C-alpha positions as a LaTeX table, in Angstrom:
\begin{tabular}{lrrr}
\hline
Residue & $x$ (\AA) & $y$ (\AA) & $z$ (\AA) \\
\hline
Met1 & 101.10 & 29.60 & $-21.64$ \\
His2 & 102.58 & 32.90 & $-22.79$ \\
Thr3 & 100.77 & 35.99 & $-21.65$ \\
Pro4 & 101.71 & 39.50 & $-22.79$ \\
Asn5 & 101.90 & 40.82 & $-19.24$ \\
Asn6 & 103.92 & 37.89 & $-17.87$ \\
Pro7 & 106.51 & 36.29 & $-20.20$ \\
Gln8 & 107.67 & 33.97 & $-17.38$ \\
Ala9 & 104.41 & 32.04 & $-17.71$ \\
Ala10 & 105.78 & 30.38 & $-20.85$ \\
His11 & 108.57 & 28.74 & $-18.85$ \\
Thr12 & 106.66 & 27.46 & $-15.83$ \\
Arg13 & 105.19 & 24.00 & $-15.41$ \\
Asn14 & 101.62 & 24.50 & $-14.26$ \\
Thr15 & 101.29 & 20.83 & $-13.32$ \\
Ala16 & 103.92 & 21.17 & $-10.59$ \\
His17 & 102.12 & 23.86 & $-8.57$ \\
Val18 & 98.83 & 25.62 & $-8.05$ \\
Val19 & 98.01 & 27.96 & $-10.93$ \\
Arg20 & 97.76 & 31.61 & $-9.96$ \\
Arg21 & 94.27 & 33.03 & $-9.86$ \\
Glu22 & 95.00 & 35.66 & $-12.56$ \\
Trp23 & 96.16 & 32.90 & $-14.95$ \\
Arg24 & 92.97 & 30.88 & $-14.53$ \\
Leu25 & 90.05 & 30.91 & $-16.91$ \\
Pro26 & 87.04 & 32.78 & $-15.49$ \\
Pro27 & 84.16 & 30.48 & $-14.44$ \\
Arg28 & 81.84 & 31.79 & $-17.13$ \\
Ser29 & 84.38 & 31.12 & $-19.89$ \\
Leu30 & 85.08 & 27.67 & $-18.48$ \\
Phe31 & 81.36 & 26.89 & $-18.46$ \\
Gly32 & 81.11 & 28.11 & $-22.05$ \\
Ala33 & 83.98 & 25.84 & $-23.10$ \\
Trp34 & 82.37 & 22.81 & $-21.44$ \\
Trp35 & 79.00 & 23.69 & $-22.96$ \\
Ala36 & 80.55 & 23.91 & $-26.44$ \\
Leu37 & 82.23 & 20.53 & $-25.96$ \\
Gly38 & 78.99 & 18.95 & $-24.78$ \\
Thr39 & 77.06 & 20.43 & $-27.68$ \\
Ala40 & 79.62 & 19.23 & $-30.19$ \\
Met41 & 79.52 & 15.70 & $-28.76$ \\
Phe42 & 75.71 & 15.76 & $-28.84$ \\
Trp43 & 75.72 & 16.55 & $-32.56$ \\
Val44 & 78.31 & 13.84 & $-33.24$ \\
Ile45 & 76.07 & 11.30 & $-31.51$ \\
Ile46 & 72.98 & 12.55 & $-33.38$ \\
Ala47 & 74.87 & 12.30 & $-36.70$ \\
Ala48 & 75.92 & 8.72 & $-35.89$ \\
Leu49 & 72.36 & 7.75 & $-34.95$ \\
Val50 & 70.95 & 9.29 & $-38.13$ \\
Thr51 & 73.56 & 7.47 & $-40.20$ \\
Leu52 & 72.64 & 4.17 & $-38.54$ \\
Thr53 & 68.91 & 4.82 & $-38.96$ \\
Val54 & 69.00 & 5.86 & $-42.60$ \\
Asp55 & 71.87 & 5.37 & $-45.01$ \\
Thr56 & 75.19 & 7.23 & $-45.00$ \\
Arg57 & 74.43 & 8.75 & $-48.39$ \\
Asp58 & 71.04 & 10.02 & $-47.21$ \\
Ala59 & 72.58 & 11.42 & $-44.02$ \\
Ile60 & 75.18 & 13.37 & $-46.02$ \\
Ile61 & 72.49 & 14.69 & $-48.37$ \\
Gly62 & 70.48 & 15.79 & $-45.33$ \\
Met63 & 73.49 & 17.58 & $-43.83$ \\
Val64 & 74.20 & 19.41 & $-47.09$ \\
Leu65 & 70.55 & 20.45 & $-47.42$ \\
Ala66 & 70.50 & 21.60 & $-43.79$ \\
Val67 & 73.60 & 23.75 & $-44.34$ \\
Val68 & 72.13 & 25.28 & $-47.51$ \\
Val69 & 68.75 & 26.03 & $-45.91$ \\
Tyr70 & 70.34 & 27.36 & $-42.71$ \\
Gly71 & 72.65 & 29.59 & $-44.73$ \\
Ala72 & 69.77 & 30.86 & $-46.88$ \\
Val73 & 67.62 & 31.65 & $-43.85$ \\
Asn74 & 70.44 & 33.48 & $-42.07$ \\
Tyr75 & 71.41 & 35.37 & $-45.23$ \\
Val76 & 68.04 & 37.13 & $-45.30$ \\
\hline
\end{tabular}
């Protein structure tokens, strides 16, 4: 990882030693990253279940309508 204040970080192998505390991701950012991953996987599972429950064509139509309605509501 290249950081502006430490160009040597681009040439070190972080798997061979303990990562310095200033190079680590703060706990709140790490939690946010895990939360985003979990949320994304949740929506992938929901999309797969909807596709299995109804038809693929109907699921795609529903997604397009949801995007249009969500965009219209947030535009106002």
